[in-house]
Biopython code that builds the backbone (N, CA, C, O; Angstrom):
import numpy as np
from Bio.PDB.StructureBuilder import StructureBuilder

atoms = [
    (1, "MET", "N", (47.448, 28.305, -23.665)),
    (1, "MET", "CA", (48.193, 28.899, -22.568)),
    (1, "MET", "C", (48.997, 27.845, -21.838)),
    (1, "MET", "O", (50.113, 28.116, -21.395)),
    (2, "LYS", "N", (48.446, 26.640, -21.704)),
    (2, "LYS", "CA", (49.165, 25.578, -21.014)),
    (2, "LYS", "C", (50.509, 25.325, -21.680)),
    (2, "LYS", "O", (51.505, 25.083, -20.998)),
    (3, "LYS", "N", (50.543, 25.380, -22.991)),
    (3, "LYS", "CA", (51.783, 25.134, -23.712)),
    (3, "LYS", "C", (52.855, 26.149, -23.308)),
    (3, "LYS", "O", (54.031, 25.799, -23.208)),
    (4, "ASN", "N", (52.461, 27.384, -23.080)),
    (4, "ASN", "CA", (53.413, 28.419, -22.690)),
    (4, "ASN", "C", (53.965, 28.202, -21.288)),
    (4, "ASN", "O", (55.051, 28.688, -20.974)),
    (5, "LEU", "N", (53.233, 27.475, -20.434)),
    (5, "LEU", "CA", (53.649, 27.279, -19.051)),
    (5, "LEU", "C", (54.445, 25.998, -18.845)),
    (5, "LEU", "O", (55.013, 25.787, -17.774)),
    (6, "GLU", "N", (54.491, 25.147, -19.855)),
    (6, "GLU", "CA", (55.216, 23.888, -19.708)),
    (6, "GLU", "C", (56.692, 24.154, -19.468)),
    (6, "GLU", "O", (57.289, 25.029, -20.094)),
    (7, "GLY", "N", (57.259, 23.402, -18.572)),
    (7, "GLY", "CA", (58.680, 23.516, -18.297)),
    (7, "GLY", "C", (59.036, 24.557, -17.248)),
    (7, "GLY", "O", (60.213, 24.718, -16.923)),
    (8, "LEU", "N", (58.049, 25.269, -16.708)),
    (8, "LEU", "CA", (58.351, 26.284, -15.706)),
    (8, "LEU", "C", (58.503, 25.698, -14.302)),
    (8, "LEU", "O", (59.154, 26.300, -13.448)),
    (9, "GLN", "N", (57.910, 24.534, -14.058)),
    (9, "GLN", "CA", (58.004, 23.912, -12.744)),
    (9, "GLN", "C", (59.221, 23.006, -12.672)),
    (9, "GLN", "O", (59.566, 22.316, -13.632)),
    (10, "LYS", "N", (59.864, 23.024, -11.510)),
    (10, "LYS", "CA", (60.992, 22.126, -11.270)),
    (10, "LYS", "C", (60.453, 20.746, -10.919)),
    (10, "LYS", "O", (59.272, 20.589, -10.610)),
    (11, "ASP", "N", (61.328, 19.754, -10.969)),
    (11, "ASP", "CA", (60.927, 18.402, -10.597)),
    (11, "ASP", "C", (60.479, 18.411, -9.141)),
    (11, "ASP", "O", (61.140, 18.998, -8.284)),
    (12, "GLY", "N", (59.362, 17.762, -8.867)),
    (12, "GLY", "CA", (58.842, 17.669, -7.512)),
    (12, "GLY", "C", (57.898, 18.795, -7.136)),
    (12, "GLY", "O", (57.222, 18.701, -6.111)),
    (13, "ASP", "N", (57.826, 19.856, -7.928)),
    (13, "ASP", "CA", (56.941, 20.972, -7.609)),
    (13, "ASP", "C", (55.477, 20.552, -7.663)),
    (13, "ASP", "O", (54.669, 20.999, -6.848)),
    (14, "LYS", "N", (55.133, 19.693, -8.622)),
    (14, "LYS", "CA", (53.745, 19.267, -8.749)),
    (14, "LYS", "C", (53.285, 18.563, -7.480)),
    (14, "LYS", "O", (52.192, 18.827, -6.979)),
    (15, "GLU", "N", (54.112, 17.675, -6.966)),
    (15, "GLU", "CA", (53.760, 16.940, -5.754)),
    (15, "GLU", "C", (53.636, 17.879, -4.565)),
    (15, "GLU", "O", (52.729, 17.723, -3.748)),
    (16, "ALA", "N", (54.532, 18.851, -4.456)),
    (16, "ALA", "CA", (54.482, 19.812, -3.355)),
    (16, "ALA", "C", (53.228, 20.678, -3.450)),
    (16, "ALA", "O", (52.589, 20.955, -2.436)),
    (17, "LEU", "N", (52.874, 21.108, -4.660)),
    (17, "LEU", "CA", (51.671, 21.914, -4.846)),
    (17, "LEU", "C", (50.420, 21.116, -4.514)),
    (17, "LEU", "O", (49.496, 21.644, -3.894)),
    (18, "GLU", "N", (50.378, 19.863, -4.914)),
    (18, "GLU", "CA", (49.226, 19.019, -4.614)),
    (18, "GLU", "C", (49.103, 18.788, -3.113)),
    (18, "GLU", "O", (47.996, 18.810, -2.575)),
    (19, "ALA", "N", (50.229, 18.566, -2.427)),
    (19, "ALA", "CA", (50.202, 18.360, -0.978)),
    (19, "ALA", "C", (49.748, 19.635, -0.274)),
    (19, "ALA", "O", (48.985, 19.570, 0.690)),
    (20, "GLY", "N", (50.204, 20.782, -0.743)),
    (20, "GLY", "CA", (49.786, 22.050, -0.157)),
    (20, "GLY", "C", (48.309, 22.312, -0.372)),
    (20, "GLY", "O", (47.625, 22.801, 0.527)),
    (21, "ALA", "N", (47.812, 21.992, -1.555)),
    (21, "ALA", "CA", (46.391, 22.176, -1.849)),
    (21, "ALA", "C", (45.545, 21.266, -0.964)),
    (21, "ALA", "O", (44.489, 21.675, -0.483)),
    (22, "GLU", "N", (45.995, 20.054, -0.751)),
    (22, "GLU", "CA", (45.275, 19.113, 0.109)),
    (22, "GLU", "C", (45.254, 19.617, 1.550)),
    (22, "GLU", "O", (44.222, 19.536, 2.216)),
    (23, "ALA", "N", (46.381, 20.136, 2.037)),
    (23, "ALA", "CA", (46.449, 20.671, 3.397)),
    (23, "ALA", "C", (45.519, 21.877, 3.548)),
    (23, "ALA", "O", (44.832, 22.010, 4.561)),
    (24, "LEU", "N", (45.498, 22.747, 2.548)),
    (24, "LEU", "CA", (44.614, 23.908, 2.580)),
    (24, "LEU", "C", (43.153, 23.484, 2.589)),
    (24, "LEU", "O", (42.344, 24.044, 3.329)),
    (25, "LYS", "N", (42.816, 22.499, 1.769)),
    (25, "LYS", "CA", (41.443, 21.991, 1.721)),
    (25, "LYS", "C", (41.032, 21.412, 3.070)),
    (25, "LYS", "O", (39.930, 21.673, 3.552)),
    (26, "ASN", "N", (41.920, 20.623, 3.680)),
    (26, "ASN", "CA", (41.609, 20.019, 4.972)),
    (26, "ASN", "C", (41.429, 21.072, 6.056)),
    (26, "ASN", "O", (40.550, 20.936, 6.906)),
    (27, "ALA", "N", (42.251, 22.120, 6.037)),
    (27, "ALA", "CA", (42.111, 23.193, 7.021)),
    (27, "ALA", "C", (40.790, 23.927, 6.827)),
    (27, "ALA", "O", (40.105, 24.236, 7.802)),
    (28, "ALA", "N", (40.425, 24.208, 5.577)),
    (28, "ALA", "CA", (39.165, 24.900, 5.305)),
    (28, "ALA", "C", (37.976, 24.064, 5.754)),
    (28, "ALA", "O", (37.024, 24.592, 6.328)),
    (29, "LEU", "N", (38.030, 22.763, 5.495)),
    (29, "LEU", "CA", (36.931, 21.891, 5.906)),
    (29, "LEU", "C", (36.863, 21.745, 7.424)),
    (29, "LEU", "O", (35.784, 21.532, 7.976)),
    (30, "PHE", "N", (38.002, 21.857, 8.100)),
    (30, "PHE", "CA", (38.020, 21.779, 9.559)),
    (30, "PHE", "C", (37.284, 22.973, 10.153)),
    (30, "PHE", "O", (36.482, 22.820, 11.075)),
    (31, "PHE", "N", (37.559, 24.163, 9.623)),
    (31, "PHE", "CA", (36.958, 25.376, 10.161)),
    (31, "PHE", "C", (35.551, 25.636, 9.624)),
    (31, "PHE", "O", (34.774, 26.352, 10.255)),
    (32, "HIS", "N", (35.219, 25.066, 8.477)),
    (32, "HIS", "CA", (33.907, 25.243, 7.862)),
    (32, "HIS", "C", (33.381, 23.889, 7.402)),
    (32, "HIS", "O", (33.351, 23.605, 6.205)),
    (33, "PRO", "N", (32.966, 23.057, 8.350)),
    (33, "PRO", "CA", (32.521, 21.711, 7.968)),
    (33, "PRO", "C", (31.294, 21.755, 7.069)),
    (33, "PRO", "O", (30.396, 22.576, 7.260)),
    (34, "GLY", "N", (31.268, 20.875, 6.103)),
    (34, "GLY", "CA", (30.173, 20.838, 5.141)),
    (34, "GLY", "C", (28.921, 20.185, 5.681)),
    (34, "GLY", "O", (27.860, 20.281, 5.063)),
    (35, "ASP", "N", (29.020, 19.519, 6.825)),
    (35, "ASP", "CA", (27.851, 18.819, 7.349)),
    (35, "ASP", "C", (27.041, 19.686, 8.310)),
    (35, "ASP", "O", (26.134, 19.177, 8.968)),
    (36, "ALA", "N", (27.336, 20.958, 8.406)),
    (36, "ALA", "CA", (26.584, 21.849, 9.281)),
    (36, "ALA", "C", (25.319, 22.289, 8.568)),
    (36, "ALA", "O", (25.308, 23.285, 7.844)),
    (37, "THR", "N", (24.267, 21.541, 8.781)),
    (37, "THR", "CA", (22.996, 21.865, 8.129)),
    (37, "THR", "C", (21.994, 22.288, 9.184)),
    (37, "THR", "O", (21.982, 21.760, 10.296)),
    (38, "THR", "N", (21.171, 23.226, 8.834)),
    (38, "THR", "CA", (20.090, 23.691, 9.693)),
    (38, "THR", "C", (18.844, 23.814, 8.830)),
    (38, "THR", "O", (18.936, 23.782, 7.603)),
    (39, "PRO", "N", (17.681, 23.955, 9.456)),
    (39, "PRO", "CA", (16.468, 24.144, 8.651)),
    (39, "PRO", "C", (16.527, 25.416, 7.806)),
    (39, "PRO", "O", (15.881, 25.489, 6.760)),
    (40, "ASN", "N", (17.291, 26.419, 8.243)),
    (40, "ASN", "CA", (17.389, 27.687, 7.516)),
    (40, "ASN", "C", (18.659, 27.773, 6.674)),
    (40, "ASN", "O", (19.080, 28.866, 6.296)),
    (41, "ASN", "N", (19.252, 26.656, 6.386)),
    (41, "ASN", "CA", (20.492, 26.649, 5.626)),
    (41, "ASN", "C", (20.273, 27.311, 4.253)),
    (41, "ASN", "O", (19.370, 26.934, 3.506)),
    (42, "GLY", "N", (21.108, 28.292, 3.943)),
    (42, "GLY", "CA", (20.998, 28.968, 2.654)),
    (42, "GLY", "C", (20.216, 30.269, 2.705)),
    (42, "GLY", "O", (20.131, 30.984, 1.707)),
    (43, "ILE", "N", (19.643, 30.582, 3.865)),
    (43, "ILE", "CA", (18.889, 31.830, 3.992)),
    (43, "ILE", "C", (19.803, 32.890, 4.585)),
    (43, "ILE", "O", (20.473, 32.655, 5.591)),
    (44, "VAL", "N", (19.825, 34.058, 3.953)),
    (44, "VAL", "CA", (20.645, 35.164, 4.427)),
    (44, "VAL", "C", (19.734, 36.200, 5.055)),
    (44, "VAL", "O", (18.757, 36.634, 4.446)),
    (45, "LEU", "N", (20.063, 36.595, 6.283)),
    (45, "LEU", "CA", (19.283, 37.617, 6.960)),
    (45, "LEU", "C", (20.036, 38.933, 6.895)),
    (45, "LEU", "O", (21.203, 39.005, 7.280)),
    (46, "LEU", "N", (19.384, 39.955, 6.419)),
    (46, "LEU", "CA", (19.985, 41.283, 6.327)),
    (46, "LEU", "C", (19.353, 42.178, 7.356)),
    (46, "LEU", "O", (18.133, 42.203, 7.516)),
    (47, "HIS", "N", (20.193, 42.916, 8.057)),
    (47, "HIS", "CA", (19.683, 43.820, 9.093)),
    (47, "HIS", "C", (19.951, 45.244, 8.703)),
    (47, "HIS", "O", (19.598, 46.163, 9.443)),
]
sb = StructureBuilder()
sb.init_structure("model")
sb.init_model(0)
sb.init_chain("A")
sb.init_seg("    ")
for serial, (resi, resn, name, xyz) in enumerate(atoms, 1):
    if name == "N":
        sb.init_residue(resn, " ", resi, " ")
    sb.init_atom(name, np.array(xyz, "f"), 0.0, 1.0, " ", f" {name:<3s}", serial, name[0])
structure = sb.get_structure()
C-alpha cells in the first residue's frame, strides 16, 4: 500500500505533518498528564 501512496505528498508536507503531530501530542499531554498516578489508578467504578 505504501507504494501506491508514494508521490502524493508535496515537498514540505512531511515536515508540516510531523510538526502538527508533535503539537497535538503536546496538547494531549498537557490536558492528560501521564504522571497522574493514584493508588486506584486503572480501576473503573461503574454506577
